[in-house]
C-alpha beads as a LAMMPS data file, in Angstrom:
LAMMPS data file: protein, C-alpha beads

118 atoms
117 bonds

1 atom types
1 bond types

-500.0 500.0 xlo xhi
-500.0 500.0 ylo yhi
-500.0 500.0 zlo zhi

Masses

1 110.0

Atoms # bond

1 1 1 0.000 0.000 0.000
2 1 1 2.661 2.560 0.957
3 1 1 4.772 4.108 -1.770
4 1 1 7.991 6.070 -1.644
5 1 1 9.326 8.929 -3.739
6 1 1 11.842 6.534 -5.277
7 1 1 8.999 4.244 -6.372
8 1 1 7.109 7.196 -7.861
9 1 1 10.228 8.214 -9.801
10 1 1 10.894 4.651 -10.987
11 1 1 7.316 4.215 -12.216
12 1 1 7.105 7.579 -13.984
13 1 1 10.523 7.546 -15.627
14 1 1 10.101 3.914 -16.628
15 1 1 6.615 4.426 -18.062
16 1 1 6.461 7.869 -19.604
17 1 1 8.814 9.214 -22.291
18 1 1 10.856 12.354 -21.729
19 1 1 10.073 12.319 -18.010
20 1 1 12.879 13.141 -15.639
21 1 1 13.558 13.822 -12.009
22 1 1 14.192 17.501 -11.371
23 1 1 13.538 20.100 -8.692
24 1 1 10.795 22.616 -8.127
25 1 1 11.038 25.243 -5.404
26 1 1 13.980 23.270 -4.000
27 1 1 11.977 20.064 -3.745
28 1 1 12.323 16.859 -5.759
29 1 1 9.932 16.851 -8.702
30 1 1 9.079 15.025 -11.893
31 1 1 8.824 16.909 -15.159
32 1 1 8.029 16.050 -18.742
33 1 1 9.836 18.350 -21.194
34 1 1 10.270 20.839 -18.340
35 1 1 6.619 20.835 -17.252
36 1 1 5.926 19.641 -13.721
37 1 1 3.594 16.744 -13.079
38 1 1 4.357 16.319 -9.378
39 1 1 6.695 17.273 -6.585
40 1 1 7.510 15.918 -3.160
41 1 1 6.757 18.463 -0.461
42 1 1 9.608 18.928 1.978
43 1 1 8.099 21.990 3.622
44 1 1 6.853 21.663 7.198
45 1 1 3.201 21.834 6.145
46 1 1 2.251 18.551 4.425
47 1 1 5.830 17.253 4.632
48 1 1 6.269 14.083 2.571
49 1 1 3.066 14.521 0.578
50 1 1 3.080 14.328 -3.203
51 1 1 1.706 17.473 -4.868
52 1 1 0.171 15.968 -7.989
53 1 1 -1.168 17.799 -11.060
54 1 1 -4.812 16.974 -11.798
55 1 1 -7.886 18.446 -13.405
56 1 1 -10.031 20.694 -11.218
57 1 1 -12.818 18.104 -11.517
58 1 1 -10.562 15.274 -10.342
59 1 1 -9.293 17.386 -7.454
60 1 1 -12.845 18.068 -6.349
61 1 1 -13.811 14.384 -6.636
62 1 1 -10.723 13.133 -4.782
63 1 1 -11.227 15.592 -1.940
64 1 1 -14.929 14.733 -1.720
65 1 1 -14.178 10.996 -1.606
66 1 1 -13.312 11.058 2.108
67 1 1 -10.247 8.937 1.296
68 1 1 -7.603 10.118 3.761
69 1 1 -4.891 9.622 1.129
70 1 1 -6.058 12.816 -0.616
71 1 1 -6.076 16.279 0.893
72 1 1 -5.112 19.876 0.239
73 1 1 -3.805 22.916 2.046
74 1 1 -4.555 26.579 1.448
75 1 1 -1.359 26.942 -0.614
76 1 1 -3.045 24.897 -3.379
77 1 1 -6.418 26.650 -3.293
78 1 1 -7.301 27.567 -6.861
79 1 1 -4.534 25.411 -8.341
80 1 1 -4.974 22.087 -10.174
81 1 1 -2.973 20.055 -7.653
82 1 1 -4.054 17.579 -5.023
83 1 1 -1.860 16.349 -2.182
84 1 1 -1.368 12.601 -1.916
85 1 1 -0.247 10.842 1.262
86 1 1 2.139 8.225 -0.134
87 1 1 1.752 6.102 2.998
88 1 1 -2.004 5.734 2.437
89 1 1 -2.636 5.687 -1.310
90 1 1 -3.149 2.397 -3.133
91 1 1 -0.371 1.760 -5.655
92 1 1 -2.736 1.123 -8.572
93 1 1 -4.605 4.350 -7.882
94 1 1 -1.340 6.270 -7.589
95 1 1 -0.200 4.902 -10.954
96 1 1 -3.499 5.951 -12.536
97 1 1 -3.201 9.447 -11.064
98 1 1 0.412 9.754 -12.224
99 1 1 -0.703 8.736 -15.710
100 1 1 -3.405 11.401 -15.666
101 1 1 -0.895 13.990 -14.402
102 1 1 1.564 13.086 -17.145
103 1 1 -1.146 13.355 -19.806
104 1 1 -2.028 16.830 -18.524
105 1 1 1.593 18.020 -18.424
106 1 1 3.063 16.402 -21.536
107 1 1 3.274 18.423 -24.747
108 1 1 0.782 17.309 -27.393
109 1 1 3.316 15.644 -29.700
110 1 1 4.941 13.661 -26.859
111 1 1 1.522 12.595 -25.567
112 1 1 0.325 11.556 -29.039
113 1 1 3.466 9.491 -29.684
114 1 1 3.090 7.717 -26.331
115 1 1 -0.630 7.032 -26.850
116 1 1 0.057 5.655 -30.357
117 1 1 2.531 3.150 -28.906
118 1 1 0.143 1.865 -26.223

Bonds

1 1 1 2
2 1 2 3
3 1 3 4
4 1 4 5
5 1 5 6
6 1 6 7
7 1 7 8
8 1 8 9
9 1 9 10
10 1 10 11
11 1 11 12
12 1 12 13
13 1 13 14
14 1 14 15
15 1 15 16
16 1 16 17
17 1 17 18
18 1 18 19
19 1 19 20
20 1 20 21
21 1 21 22
22 1 22 23
23 1 23 24
24 1 24 25
25 1 25 26
26 1 26 27
27 1 27 28
28 1 28 29
29 1 29 30
30 1 30 31
31 1 31 32
32 1 32 33
33 1 33 34
34 1 34 35
35 1 35 36
36 1 36 37
37 1 37 38
38 1 38 39
39 1 39 40
40 1 40 41
41 1 41 42
42 1 42 43
43 1 43 44
44 1 44 45
45 1 45 46
46 1 46 47
47 1 47 48
48 1 48 49
49 1 49 50
50 1 50 51
51 1 51 52
52 1 52 53
53 1 53 54
54 1 54 55
55 1 55 56
56 1 56 57
57 1 57 58
58 1 58 59
59 1 59 60
60 1 60 61
61 1 61 62
62 1 62 63
63 1 63 64
64 1 64 65
65 1 65 66
66 1 66 67
67 1 67 68
68 1 68 69
69 1 69 70
70 1 70 71
71 1 71 72
72 1 72 73
73 1 73 74
74 1 74 75
75 1 75 76
76 1 76 77
77 1 77 78
78 1 78 79
79 1 79 80
80 1 80 81
81 1 81 82
82 1 82 83
83 1 83 84
84 1 84 85
85 1 85 86
86 1 86 87
87 1 87 88
88 1 88 89
89 1 89 90
90 1 90 91
91 1 91 92
92 1 92 93
93 1 93 94
94 1 94 95
95 1 95 96
96 1 96 97
97 1 97 98
98 1 98 99
99 1 99 100
100 1 100 101
101 1 101 102
102 1 102 103
103 1 103 104
104 1 104 105
105 1 105 106
106 1 106 107
107 1 107 108
108 1 108 109
109 1 109 110
110 1 110 111
111 1 111 112
112 1 112 113
113 1 113 114
114 1 114 115
115 1 115 116
116 1 116 117
117 1 117 118
């Protein structure tokens, strides 16, 4: 059930083209062609949570689900990111959410090439 940042990195870089580990605001992050799909929060508030790109509709649904793996803080109000507790999220659901985040962040041509190969 529990995942680690290293497992998130291994899944994303092994699954999605042109995805690399980087930094964002001094925190470890994953980017596709320079566009962030997630970052590991090292700040005191929500330390260790994964800030994951998502659609506003998905954010609303995840927060309404009452699943304790998903939450937010005021810093992300109005932004298309949901916080994910890596110690509580199911691995399959995390992989699905990472896929959705990558599809949102990836440039059109990269996304189309990946989808054509699936």
